[in-house]
Jmol script that loads the backbone (N, CA, C; Angstrom):
load data "model"
ATOM      1  N   MET A   1      28.220  76.675  -3.943  1.00  0.00           N
ATOM      2  CA  MET A   1      27.201  76.214  -3.027  1.00  0.00           C
ATOM      3  C   MET A   1      27.732  74.969  -2.310  1.00  0.00           C
ATOM      4  N   ASN A   2      27.707  74.990  -0.977  1.00  0.00           N
ATOM      5  CA  ASN A   2      28.206  73.820  -0.251  1.00  0.00           C
ATOM      6  C   ASN A   2      27.109  72.760  -0.112  1.00  0.00           C
ATOM      7  N   ASN A   3      27.470  71.626   0.445  1.00  0.00           N
ATOM      8  CA  ASN A   3      26.533  70.499   0.546  1.00  0.00           C
ATOM      9  C   ASN A   3      25.307  70.809   1.389  1.00  0.00           C
ATOM     10  N   ILE A   4      25.504  71.578   2.458  1.00  0.00           N
ATOM     11  CA  ILE A   4      24.374  71.922   3.326  1.00  0.00           C
ATOM     12  C   ILE A   4      23.377  72.778   2.549  1.00  0.00           C
ATOM     13  N   ASP A   5      23.876  73.804   1.855  1.00  0.00           N
ATOM     14  CA  ASP A   5      22.998  74.655   1.044  1.00  0.00           C
ATOM     15  C   ASP A   5      22.319  73.852  -0.053  1.00  0.00           C
ATOM     16  N   SER A   6      23.064  72.948  -0.662  1.00  0.00           N
ATOM     17  CA  SER A   6      22.534  72.123  -1.736  1.00  0.00           C
ATOM     18  C   SER A   6      21.413  71.209  -1.223  1.00  0.00           C
ATOM     19  N   ASP A   7      21.620  70.608  -0.055  1.00  0.00           N
ATOM     20  CA  ASP A   7      20.603  69.753   0.562  1.00  0.00           C
ATOM     21  C   ASP A   7      19.358  70.561   0.898  1.00  0.00           C
ATOM     22  N   LEU A   8      19.561  71.744   1.475  1.00  0.00           N
ATOM     23  CA  LEU A   8      18.437  72.618   1.815  1.00  0.00           C
ATOM     24  C   LEU A   8      17.659  72.970   0.550  1.00  0.00           C
ATOM     25  N   GLN A   9      18.361  73.326  -0.509  1.00  0.00           N
ATOM     26  CA  GLN A   9      17.701  73.701  -1.763  1.00  0.00           C
ATOM     27  C   GLN A   9      16.903  72.528  -2.329  1.00  0.00           C
ATOM     28  N   THR A  10      17.462  71.337  -2.274  1.00  0.00           N
ATOM     29  CA  THR A  10      16.763  70.145  -2.769  1.00  0.00           C
ATOM     30  C   THR A  10      15.494  69.896  -1.963  1.00  0.00           C
ATOM     31  N   ARG A  11      15.622  69.981  -0.629  1.00  0.00           N
ATOM     32  CA  ARG A  11      14.437  69.776   0.229  1.00  0.00           C
ATOM     33  C   ARG A  11      13.395  70.863  -0.012  1.00  0.00           C
ATOM     34  N   TRP A  12      13.863  72.085  -0.271  1.00  0.00           N
ATOM     35  CA  TRP A  12      12.944  73.200  -0.542  1.00  0.00           C
ATOM     36  C   TRP A  12      12.181  72.955  -1.854  1.00  0.00           C
ATOM     37  N   TRP A  13      12.909  72.511  -2.881  1.00  0.00           N
ATOM     38  CA  TRP A  13      12.245  72.233  -4.161  1.00  0.00           C
ATOM     39  C   TRP A  13      11.210  71.118  -4.004  1.00  0.00           C
ATOM     40  N   ASN A  14      11.516  70.123  -3.185  1.00  0.00           N
ATOM     41  CA  ASN A  14      10.552  69.042  -2.929  1.00  0.00           C
ATOM     42  C   ASN A  14       9.287  69.578  -2.260  1.00  0.00           C
ATOM     43  N   LEU A  15       9.479  70.488  -1.294  1.00  0.00           N
ATOM     44  CA  LEU A  15       8.321  71.108  -0.643  1.00  0.00           C
ATOM     45  C   LEU A  15       7.511  71.905  -1.661  1.00  0.00           C
ATOM     46  N   GLU A  16       8.189  72.718  -2.455  1.00  0.00           N
ATOM     47  CA  GLU A  16       7.482  73.514  -3.470  1.00  0.00           C
ATOM     48  C   GLU A  16       6.685  72.613  -4.407  1.00  0.00           C
ATOM     49  N   ALA A  17       7.274  71.491  -4.807  1.00  0.00           N
ATOM     50  CA  ALA A  17       6.581  70.560  -5.707  1.00  0.00           C
ATOM     51  C   ALA A  17       5.312  70.019  -5.039  1.00  0.00           C
ATOM     52  N   LYS A  18       5.400  69.692  -3.746  1.00  0.00           N
ATOM     53  CA  LYS A  18       4.219  69.195  -3.034  1.00  0.00           C
ATOM     54  C   LYS A  18       3.151  70.281  -2.912  1.00  0.00           C
ATOM     55  N   LEU A  19       3.586  71.511  -2.686  1.00  0.00           N
ATOM     56  CA  LEU A  19       2.617  72.606  -2.577  1.00  0.00           C
ATOM     57  C   LEU A  19       1.964  72.899  -3.921  1.00  0.00           C
ATOM     58  N   VAL A  20       2.720  72.765  -5.006  1.00  0.00           N
ATOM     59  CA  VAL A  20       2.153  72.947  -6.347  1.00  0.00           C
ATOM     60  C   VAL A  20       1.088  71.864  -6.586  1.00  0.00           C
ATOM     61  N   GLU A  21       1.414  70.622  -6.210  1.00  0.00           N
ATOM     62  CA  GLU A  21       0.436  69.524  -6.336  1.00  0.00           C
ATOM     63  C   GLU A  21      -0.841  69.858  -5.580  1.00  0.00           C
ATOM     64  N   ARG A  22      -0.667  70.385  -4.388  1.00  0.00           N
ATOM     65  CA  ARG A  22      -1.802  70.639  -3.494  1.00  0.00           C
ATOM     66  C   ARG A  22      -2.620  71.860  -3.917  1.00  0.00           C
ATOM     67  N   PHE A  23      -1.931  72.938  -4.323  1.00  0.00           N
ATOM     68  CA  PHE A  23      -2.625  74.208  -4.575  1.00  0.00           C
ATOM     69  C   PHE A  23      -2.648  74.632  -6.036  1.00  0.00           C
ATOM     70  N   GLY A  24      -1.921  73.915  -6.897  1.00  0.00           N
ATOM     71  CA  GLY A  24      -1.980  74.219  -8.318  1.00  0.00           C
ATOM     72  C   GLY A  24      -1.042  75.317  -8.777  1.00  0.00           C
ATOM     73  N   LYS A  25      -0.305  75.931  -7.858  1.00  0.00           N
ATOM     74  CA  LYS A  25       0.695  76.923  -8.264  1.00  0.00           C
ATOM     75  C   LYS A  25       1.780  76.997  -7.209  1.00  0.00           C
ATOM     76  N   LYS A  26       2.939  77.517  -7.626  1.00  0.00           N
ATOM     77  CA  LYS A  26       4.091  77.592  -6.729  1.00  0.00           C
ATOM     78  C   LYS A  26       3.951  78.811  -5.821  1.00  0.00           C
ATOM     79  N   PRO A  27       3.896  78.594  -4.507  1.00  0.00           N
ATOM     80  CA  PRO A  27       3.750  79.736  -3.594  1.00  0.00           C
ATOM     81  C   PRO A  27       5.092  80.399  -3.296  1.00  0.00           C
ATOM     82  N   ASP A  28       5.052  81.705  -3.042  1.00  0.00           N
ATOM     83  CA  ASP A  28       6.264  82.390  -2.587  1.00  0.00           C
ATOM     84  C   ASP A  28       6.326  82.288  -1.058  1.00  0.00           C
ATOM     85  N   MET A  29       7.396  82.785  -0.479  1.00  0.00           N
ATOM     86  CA  MET A  29       7.584  82.675   0.976  1.00  0.00           C
ATOM     87  C   MET A  29       6.444  83.351   1.735  1.00  0.00           C
ATOM     88  N   GLU A  30       5.976  84.485   1.245  1.00  0.00           N
ATOM     89  CA  GLU A  30       4.879  85.198   1.904  1.00  0.00           C
ATOM     90  C   GLU A  30       3.630  84.317   1.963  1.00  0.00           C
ATOM     91  N   THR A  31       3.327  83.648   0.870  1.00  0.00           N
ATOM     92  CA  THR A  31       2.164  82.766   0.811  1.00  0.00           C
ATOM     93  C   THR A  31       2.333  81.584   1.760  1.00  0.00           C
ATOM     94  N   ILE A  32       3.537  81.031   1.802  1.00  0.00           N
ATOM     95  CA  ILE A  32       3.807  79.913   2.711  1.00  0.00           C
ATOM     96  C   ILE A  32       3.620  80.360   4.161  1.00  0.00           C
ATOM     97  N   LEU A  33       4.113  81.537   4.497  1.00  0.00           N
ATOM     98  CA  LEU A  33       3.930  82.067   5.856  1.00  0.00           C
ATOM     99  C   LEU A  33       2.450  82.262   6.157  1.00  0.00           C
ATOM    100  N   PHE A  34       1.713  82.749   5.183  1.00  0.00           N
ATOM    101  CA  PHE A  34       0.274  82.940   5.340  1.00  0.00           C
ATOM    102  C   PHE A  34      -0.403  81.595   5.629  1.00  0.00           C
ATOM    103  N   LEU A  35      -0.024  80.551   4.889  1.00  0.00           N
ATOM    104  CA  LEU A  35      -0.593  79.210   5.106  1.00  0.00           C
ATOM    105  C   LEU A  35      -0.264  78.684   6.504  1.00  0.00           C
ATOM    106  N   VAL A  36       0.978  78.864   6.938  1.00  0.00           N
ATOM    107  CA  VAL A  36       1.383  78.426   8.280  1.00  0.00           C
ATOM    108  C   VAL A  36       0.590  79.210   9.329  1.00  0.00           C
ATOM    109  N   GLY A  37       0.438  80.511   9.106  1.00  0.00           N
ATOM    110  CA  GLY A  37      -0.321  81.353  10.037  1.00  0.00           C
ATOM    111  C   GLY A  37      -1.760  80.892  10.168  1.00  0.00           C
ATOM    112  N   ILE A  38      -2.400  80.577   9.056  1.00  0.00           N
ATOM    113  CA  ILE A  38      -3.783  80.076   9.089  1.00  0.00           C
ATOM    114  C   ILE A  38      -3.831  78.746   9.850  1.00  0.00           C
ATOM    115  N   GLN A  39      -2.869  77.881   9.571  1.00  0.00           N
ATOM    116  CA  GLN A  39      -2.792  76.582  10.251  1.00  0.00           C
ATOM    117  C   GLN A  39      -2.705  76.783  11.775  1.00  0.00           C
ATOM    118  N   GLU A  40      -1.857  77.708  12.203  1.00  0.00           N
ATOM    119  CA  GLU A  40      -1.658  77.950  13.632  1.00  0.00           C
ATOM    120  C   GLU A  40      -2.846  78.670  14.261  1.00  0.00           C
ATOM    121  N   PHE A  41      -3.459  79.574  13.511  1.00  0.00           N
ATOM    122  CA  PHE A  41      -4.617  80.317  14.002  1.00  0.00           C
ATOM    123  C   PHE A  41      -5.826  79.389  14.088  1.00  0.00           C
ATOM    124  N   GLY A  42      -5.918  78.478  13.125  1.00  0.00           N
ATOM    125  CA  GLY A  42      -6.966  77.463  13.161  1.00  0.00           C
ATOM    126  C   GLY A  42      -8.329  77.928  12.677  1.00  0.00           C
ATOM    127  N   ASP A  43      -8.396  79.073  12.052  1.00  0.00           N
ATOM    128  CA  ASP A  43      -9.672  79.586  11.553  1.00  0.00           C
ATOM    129  C   ASP A  43      -9.524  79.866  10.064  1.00  0.00           C
ATOM    130  N   ILE A  44     -10.150  79.046   9.263  1.00  0.00           N
ATOM    131  CA  ILE A  44     -10.038  79.234   7.814  1.00  0.00           C
ATOM    132  C   ILE A  44     -11.239  80.047   7.348  1.00  0.00           C
ATOM    133  N   ARG A  45     -10.985  81.263   6.985  1.00  0.00           N
ATOM    134  CA  ARG A  45     -12.034  82.150   6.476  1.00  0.00           C
ATOM    135  C   ARG A  45     -11.757  82.403   4.999  1.00  0.00           C
ATOM    136  N   SER A  46     -12.766  82.881   4.339  1.00  0.00           N
ATOM    137  CA  SER A  46     -12.524  83.196   2.928  1.00  0.00           C
ATOM    138  C   SER A  46     -11.865  84.560   2.781  1.00  0.00           C
ATOM    139  N   LYS A  47     -12.026  85.415   3.767  1.00  0.00           N
ATOM    140  CA  LYS A  47     -11.461  86.764   3.682  1.00  0.00           C
ATOM    141  C   LYS A  47     -10.770  87.140   4.987  1.00  0.00           C
ATOM    142  N   PHE A  48      -9.579  87.685   4.834  1.00  0.00           N
ATOM    143  CA  PHE A  48      -8.863  88.284   5.960  1.00  0.00           C
ATOM    144  C   PHE A  48      -8.528  89.706   5.566  1.00  0.00           C
ATOM    145  N   THR A  49      -8.559  90.629   6.529  1.00  0.00           N
ATOM    146  CA  THR A  49      -8.151  92.006   6.239  1.00  0.00           C
ATOM    147  C   THR A  49      -6.637  92.023   6.026  1.00  0.00           C
ATOM    148  N   LYS A  50      -6.150  93.111   5.475  1.00  0.00           N
ATOM    149  CA  LYS A  50      -4.703  93.244   5.255  1.00  0.00           C
ATOM    150  C   LYS A  50      -3.964  93.133   6.590  1.00  0.00           C
ATOM    151  N   GLU A  51      -4.511  93.756   7.616  1.00  0.00           N
ATOM    152  CA  GLU A  51      -3.894  93.711   8.947  1.00  0.00           C
ATOM    153  C   GLU A  51      -3.895  92.269   9.491  1.00  0.00           C
ATOM    154  N   GLN A  52      -5.001  91.554   9.300  1.00  0.00           N
ATOM    155  CA  GLN A  52      -5.066  90.164   9.761  1.00  0.00           C
ATOM    156  C   GLN A  52      -4.059  89.289   9.014  1.00  0.00           C
ATOM    157  N   LYS A  53      -3.879  89.551   7.721  1.00  0.00           N
ATOM    158  CA  LYS A  53      -2.886  88.793   6.942  1.00  0.00           C
ATOM    159  C   LYS A  53      -1.484  89.019   7.509  1.00  0.00           C
ATOM    160  N   GLN A  54      -1.178  90.276   7.861  1.00  0.00           N
ATOM    161  CA  GLN A  54       0.121  90.582   8.469  1.00  0.00           C
ATOM    162  C   GLN A  54       0.253  89.873   9.817  1.00  0.00           C
ATOM    163  N   ASP A  55      -0.837  89.877  10.593  1.00  0.00           N
ATOM    164  CA  ASP A  55      -0.830  89.204  11.891  1.00  0.00           C
ATOM    165  C   ASP A  55      -0.610  87.701  11.717  1.00  0.00           C
ATOM    166  N   LEU A  56      -1.251  87.119  10.702  1.00  0.00           N
ATOM    167  CA  LEU A  56      -1.080  85.687  10.436  1.00  0.00           C
ATOM    168  C   LEU A  56       0.364  85.360  10.078  1.00  0.00           C
ATOM    169  N   MET A  57       0.988  86.229   9.294  1.00  0.00           N
ATOM    170  CA  MET A  57       2.389  85.999   8.926  1.00  0.00           C
ATOM    171  C   MET A  57       3.297  86.148  10.153  1.00  0.00           C
ATOM    172  N   HIS A  58       2.963  87.059  11.049  1.00  0.00           N
ATOM    173  CA  HIS A  58       3.721  87.210  12.294  1.00  0.00           C
ATOM    174  C   HIS A  58       3.566  85.949  13.159  1.00  0.00           C
ATOM    175  N   VAL A  59       2.340  85.442  13.268  1.00  0.00           N
ATOM    176  CA  VAL A  59       2.082  84.197  14.000  1.00  0.00           C
ATOM    177  C   VAL A  59       2.916  83.070  13.390  1.00  0.00           C
ATOM    178  N   ALA A  60       2.970  83.022  12.061  1.00  0.00           N
ATOM    179  CA  ALA A  60       3.740  81.982  11.371  1.00  0.00           C
ATOM    180  C   ALA A  60       5.215  82.062  11.726  1.00  0.00           C
ATOM    181  N   VAL A  61       5.792  83.253  11.633  1.00  0.00           N
ATOM    182  CA  VAL A  61       7.217  83.424  11.924  1.00  0.00           C
ATOM    183  C   VAL A  61       7.512  83.011  13.371  1.00  0.00           C
ATOM    184  N   CYS A  62       6.682  83.448  14.306  1.00  0.00           N
ATOM    185  CA  CYS A  62       6.882  83.081  15.714  1.00  0.00           C
ATOM    186  C   CYS A  62       6.741  81.569  15.906  1.00  0.00           C
ATOM    187  N   SER A  63       5.754  80.967  15.258  1.00  0.00           N
ATOM    188  CA  SER A  63       5.550  79.521  15.361  1.00  0.00           C
ATOM    189  C   SER A  63       6.735  78.764  14.784  1.00  0.00           C
ATOM    190  N   LEU A  64       7.225  79.222  13.643  1.00  0.00           N
ATOM    191  CA  LEU A  64       8.374  78.569  13.012  1.00  0.00           C
ATOM    192  C   LEU A  64       9.599  78.640  13.916  1.00  0.00           C
ATOM    193  N   PHE A  65       9.872  79.825  14.453  1.00  0.00           N
ATOM    194  CA  PHE A  65      11.079  80.002  15.253  1.00  0.00           C
ATOM    195  C   PHE A  65      10.907  79.463  16.677  1.00  0.00           C
ATOM    196  N   ALA A  66       9.675  79.194  17.096  1.00  0.00           N
ATOM    197  CA  ALA A  66       9.445  78.540  18.390  1.00  0.00           C
ATOM    198  C   ALA A  66      10.027  77.129  18.365  1.00  0.00           C
ATOM    199  N   GLN A  67      10.074  76.528  17.169  1.00  0.00           N
ATOM    200  CA  GLN A  67      10.628  75.184  17.028  1.00  0.00           C
ATOM    201  C   GLN A  67      12.082  75.123  17.478  1.00  0.00           C
ATOM    202  N   SER A  68      12.787  76.251  17.419  1.00  0.00           N
ATOM    203  CA  SER A  68      14.200  76.316  17.801  1.00  0.00           C
ATOM    204  C   SER A  68      14.404  77.078  19.108  1.00  0.00           C
ATOM    205  N   GLY A  69      13.320  77.329  19.814  1.00  0.00           N
ATOM    206  CA  GLY A  69      13.437  77.970  21.118  1.00  0.00           C
ATOM    207  C   GLY A  69      13.604  79.478  21.117  1.00  0.00           C
ATOM    208  N   TYR A  70      13.346  80.125  19.977  1.00  0.00           N
ATOM    209  CA  TYR A  70      13.450  81.587  19.928  1.00  0.00           C
ATOM    210  C   TYR A  70      12.208  82.265  20.494  1.00  0.00           C
ATOM    211  N   TYR A  71      11.066  81.607  20.349  1.00  0.00           N
ATOM    212  CA  TYR A  71       9.793  82.126  20.844  1.00  0.00           C
ATOM    213  C   TYR A  71       9.066  81.009  21.569  1.00  0.00           C
ATOM    214  N   GLU A  72       8.117  81.412  22.424  1.00  0.00           N
ATOM    215  CA  GLU A  72       7.189  80.424  22.963  1.00  0.00           C
ATOM    216  C   GLU A  72       5.803  81.044  22.988  1.00  0.00           C
ATOM    217  N   LEU A  73       4.814  80.185  22.877  1.00  0.00           N
ATOM    218  CA  LEU A  73       3.429  80.642  22.931  1.00  0.00           C
ATOM    219  C   LEU A  73       3.156  81.115  24.350  1.00  0.00           C
ATOM    220  N   GLU A  74       2.709  82.349  24.470  1.00  0.00           N
ATOM    221  CA  GLU A  74       2.444  82.919  25.787  1.00  0.00           C
ATOM    222  C   GLU A  74       0.978  82.724  26.155  1.00  0.00           C
ATOM    223  N   LYS A  75       0.099  83.047  25.208  1.00  0.00           N
ATOM    224  CA  LYS A  75      -1.337  82.900  25.466  1.00  0.00           C
ATOM    225  C   LYS A  75      -2.085  82.962  24.145  1.00  0.00           C
ATOM    226  N   VAL A  76      -3.341  82.587  24.204  1.00  0.00           N
ATOM    227  CA  VAL A  76      -4.247  82.759  23.075  1.00  0.00           C
ATOM    228  C   VAL A  76      -5.342  83.700  23.567  1.00  0.00           C
ATOM    229  N   ASP A  77      -5.548  84.802  22.849  1.00  0.00           N
ATOM    230  CA  ASP A  77      -6.530  85.786  23.324  1.00  0.00           C
ATOM    231  C   ASP A  77      -7.962  85.319  23.083  1.00  0.00           C
ATOM    232  N   GLU A  78      -8.904  86.136  23.522  1.00  0.00           N
ATOM    233  CA  GLU A  78     -10.324  85.749  23.440  1.00  0.00           C
ATOM    234  C   GLU A  78     -10.819  85.582  22.003  1.00  0.00           C
ATOM    235  N   ASP A  79     -10.103  86.159  21.043  1.00  0.00           N
ATOM    236  CA  ASP A  79     -10.478  86.005  19.633  1.00  0.00           C
ATOM    237  C   ASP A  79      -9.766  84.823  18.975  1.00  0.00           C
ATOM    238  N   GLY A  80      -8.974  84.102  19.762  1.00  0.00           N
ATOM    239  CA  GLY A  80      -8.291  82.929  19.227  1.00  0.00           C
ATOM    240  C   GLY A  80      -6.908  83.190  18.652  1.00  0.00           C
ATOM    241  N   TRP A  81      -6.422  84.427  18.783  1.00  0.00           N
ATOM    242  CA  TRP A  81      -5.101  84.767  18.231  1.00  0.00           C
ATOM    243  C   TRP A  81      -4.001  84.366  19.203  1.00  0.00           C
ATOM    244  N   PRO A  82      -3.013  83.611  18.723  1.00  0.00           N
ATOM    245  CA  PRO A  82      -1.877  83.262  19.574  1.00  0.00           C
ATOM    246  C   PRO A  82      -0.955  84.473  19.776  1.00  0.00           C
ATOM    247  N   HIS A  83      -0.409  84.571  20.987  1.00  0.00           N
ATOM    248  CA  HIS A  83       0.568  85.617  21.300  1.00  0.00           C
ATOM    249  C   HIS A  83       1.833  84.942  21.801  1.00  0.00           C
ATOM    250  N   PHE A  84       2.968  85.413  21.311  1.00  0.00           N
ATOM    251  CA  PHE A  84       4.248  84.784  21.600  1.00  0.00           C
ATOM    252  C   PHE A  84       5.148  85.705  22.402  1.00  0.00           C
ATOM    253  N   LYS A  85       6.055  85.082  23.125  1.00  0.00           N
ATOM    254  CA  LYS A  85       7.079  85.804  23.872  1.00  0.00           C
ATOM    255  C   LYS A  85       8.422  85.391  23.277  1.00  0.00           C
ATOM    256  N   GLN A  86       9.265  86.380  22.982  1.00  0.00           N
ATOM    257  CA  GLN A  86      10.594  86.071  22.455  1.00  0.00           C
ATOM    258  C   GLN A  86      11.491  85.664  23.616  1.00  0.00           C
ATOM    259  N   LEU A  87      12.146  84.510  23.469  1.00  0.00           N
ATOM    260  CA  LEU A  87      12.992  83.970  24.530  1.00  0.00           C
ATOM    261  C   LEU A  87      14.459  84.335  24.347  1.00  0.00           C
ATOM    262  N   LYS A  88      14.889  84.435  23.104  1.00  0.00           N
ATOM    263  CA  LYS A  88      16.285  84.790  22.825  1.00  0.00           C
ATOM    264  C   LYS A  88      16.327  85.498  21.484  1.00  0.00           C
ATOM    265  N   PRO A  89      17.340  86.353  21.298  1.00  0.00           N
ATOM    266  CA  PRO A  89      17.416  87.088  20.031  1.00  0.00           C
ATOM    267  C   PRO A  89      17.747  86.154  18.866  1.00  0.00           C
ATOM    268  N   LEU A  90      17.229  86.485  17.719  1.00  0.00           N
ATOM    269  CA  LEU A  90      17.561  85.740  16.505  1.00  0.00           C
ATOM    270  C   LEU A  90      19.003  86.056  16.123  1.00  0.00           C
ATOM    271  N   PRO A  91      19.696  85.093  15.529  1.00  0.00           N
ATOM    272  CA  PRO A  91      21.090  85.366  15.144  1.00  0.00           C
ATOM    273  C   PRO A  91      21.185  86.455  14.085  1.00  0.00           C
ATOM    274  N   VAL A  92      22.288  87.154  14.097  1.00  0.00           N
ATOM    275  CA  VAL A  92      22.552  88.178  13.078  1.00  0.00           C
ATOM    276  C   VAL A  92      22.987  87.451  11.809  1.00  0.00           C
ATOM    277  N   MET A  93      22.296  87.724  10.715  1.00  0.00           N
ATOM    278  CA  MET A  93      22.575  87.013   9.462  1.00  0.00           C
ATOM    279  C   MET A  93      22.459  87.970   8.291  1.00  0.00           C
ATOM    280  N   ASN A  94      23.163  87.621   7.206  1.00  0.00           N
ATOM    281  CA  ASN A  94      22.954  88.367   5.970  1.00  0.00           C
ATOM    282  C   ASN A  94      21.664  87.867   5.311  1.00  0.00           C
ATOM    283  N   LEU A  95      21.277  88.502   4.225  1.00  0.00           N
ATOM    284  CA  LEU A  95      20.003  88.187   3.585  1.00  0.00           C
ATOM    285  C   LEU A  95      19.899  86.723   3.158  1.00  0.00           C
ATOM    286  N   MET A  96      20.953  86.181   2.572  1.00  0.00           N
ATOM    287  CA  MET A  96      20.952  84.793   2.121  1.00  0.00           C
ATOM    288  C   MET A  96      20.821  83.830   3.306  1.00  0.00           C
ATOM    289  N   GLU A  97      21.558  84.119   4.367  1.00  0.00           N
ATOM    290  CA  GLU A  97      21.480  83.287   5.574  1.00  0.00           C
ATOM    291  C   GLU A  97      20.088  83.362   6.194  1.00  0.00           C
ATOM    292  N   GLN A  98      19.488  84.554   6.193  1.00  0.00           N
ATOM    293  CA  GLN A  98      18.126  84.719   6.717  1.00  0.00           C
ATOM    294  C   GLN A  98      17.141  83.861   5.926  1.00  0.00           C
ATOM    295  N   GLU A  99      17.279  83.900   4.607  1.00  0.00           N
ATOM    296  CA  GLU A  99      16.382  83.132   3.746  1.00  0.00           C
ATOM    297  C   GLU A  99      16.520  81.632   4.021  1.00  0.00           C
ATOM    298  N   ASN A 100      17.750  81.159   4.132  1.00  0.00           N
ATOM    299  CA  ASN A 100      17.991  79.745   4.410  1.00  0.00           C
ATOM    300  C   ASN A 100      17.501  79.348   5.803  1.00  0.00           C
ATOM    301  N   PHE A 101      17.686  80.237   6.771  1.00  0.00           N
ATOM    302  CA  PHE A 101      17.216  80.015   8.140  1.00  0.00           C
ATOM    303  C   PHE A 101      15.695  79.845   8.133  1.00  0.00           C
ATOM    304  N   MET A 102      15.023  80.724   7.406  1.00  0.00           N
ATOM    305  CA  MET A 102      13.564  80.667   7.300  1.00  0.00           C
ATOM    306  C   MET A 102      13.144  79.383   6.582  1.00  0.00           C
ATOM    307  N   LYS A 103      13.776  79.066   5.465  1.00  0.00           N
ATOM    308  CA  LYS A 103      13.438  77.856   4.709  1.00  0.00           C
ATOM    309  C   LYS A 103      13.604  76.614   5.569  1.00  0.00           C
ATOM    310  N   ASP A 104      14.694  76.555   6.318  1.00  0.00           N
ATOM    311  CA  ASP A 104      14.964  75.420   7.185  1.00  0.00           C
ATOM    312  C   ASP A 104      13.833  75.235   8.205  1.00  0.00           C
ATOM    313  N   HIS A 105      13.365  76.326   8.774  1.00  0.00           N
ATOM    314  CA  HIS A 105      12.284  76.263   9.763  1.00  0.00           C
ATOM    315  C   HIS A 105      10.948  75.903   9.115  1.00  0.00           C
ATOM    316  N   VAL A 106      10.718  76.402   7.908  1.00  0.00           N
ATOM    317  CA  VAL A 106       9.492  76.035   7.176  1.00  0.00           C
ATOM    318  C   VAL A 106       9.504  74.532   6.892  1.00  0.00           C
ATOM    319  N   LEU A 107      10.636  74.017   6.430  1.00  0.00           N
ATOM    320  CA  LEU A 107      10.748  72.584   6.137  1.00  0.00           C
ATOM    321  C   LEU A 107      10.520  71.746   7.392  1.00  0.00           C
ATOM    322  N   LEU A 108      11.093  72.168   8.512  1.00  0.00           N
ATOM    323  CA  LEU A 108      10.900  71.461   9.777  1.00  0.00           C
ATOM    324  C   LEU A 108       9.430  71.476  10.171  1.00  0.00           C
ATOM    325  N   TYR A 109       8.784  72.622  10.004  1.00  0.00           N
ATOM    326  CA  TYR A 109       7.366  72.756  10.342  1.00  0.00           C
ATOM    327  C   TYR A 109       6.516  71.782   9.518  1.00  0.00           C
ATOM    328  N   PHE A 110       6.734  71.773   8.211  1.00  0.00           N
ATOM    329  CA  PHE A 110       5.940  70.889   7.350  1.00  0.00           C
ATOM    330  C   PHE A 110       6.231  69.414   7.658  1.00  0.00           C
ATOM    331  N   LYS A 111       7.472  69.114   7.975  1.00  0.00           N
ATOM    332  CA  LYS A 111       7.823  67.738   8.341  1.00  0.00           C
ATOM    333  C   LYS A 111       7.126  67.341   9.642  1.00  0.00           C
ATOM    334  N   ASN A 112       7.176  68.227  10.633  1.00  0.00           N
ATOM    335  CA  ASN A 112       6.544  67.959  11.940  1.00  0.00           C
ATOM    336  C   ASN A 112       5.022  67.880  11.844  1.00  0.00           C
ATOM    337  N   ASN A 113       4.469  68.479  10.817  1.00  0.00           N
ATOM    338  CA  ASN A 113       3.007  68.447  10.639  1.00  0.00           C
ATOM    339  C   ASN A 113       2.607  67.415   9.565  1.00  0.00           C
ATOM    340  N   ASP A 114       3.516  66.494   9.309  1.00  0.00           N
ATOM    341  CA  ASP A 114       3.259  65.359   8.406  1.00  0.00           C
ATOM    342  C   ASP A 114       2.893  65.747   6.984  1.00  0.00           C
ATOM    343  N   PHE A 115       3.354  66.910   6.541  1.00  0.00           N
ATOM    344  CA  PHE A 115       3.119  67.268   5.136  1.00  0.00           C
ATOM    345  C   PHE A 115       4.230  66.722   4.277  1.00  0.00           C
ATOM    346  N   LEU A 116       5.417  66.612   4.862  1.00  0.00           N
ATOM    347  CA  LEU A 116       6.568  66.045   4.140  1.00  0.00           C
ATOM    348  C   LEU A 116       6.862  64.674   4.735  1.00  0.00           C
ATOM    349  N   GLY A 117       7.162  63.722   3.880  1.00  0.00           N
ATOM    350  CA  GLY A 117       7.450  62.369   4.349  1.00  0.00           C
ATOM    351  C   GLY A 117       8.742  62.263   5.098  1.00  0.00           C
TER     352      GLY A 117
END
end "model"
wireframe off; spacefill off
backbone 0.3
color backbone group
């Protein structure tokens, strides 16, 4: 493991620790995406349909990658759902690189939203 991966892993563990403090259990990536999606959608309901949960995770991924210029918010529909336009293709990566790419964007998102110091 090189220094960059090691730093990313350390920052990721710090985020997980903060989320455990906040929610009482360690969330997986799917749960984190769901939380980001709810944050971006701005409507906290007690129940979402399976399709809405998938939509929220899609909103999360687009929001995360918008930070690096891969997507931009195109519009918000009448129901309050954000719609994104892809500006450039995502880089081709293996599974490990994809995971680190996603983690890096999640960490940036939480930092930009003042969840991480």
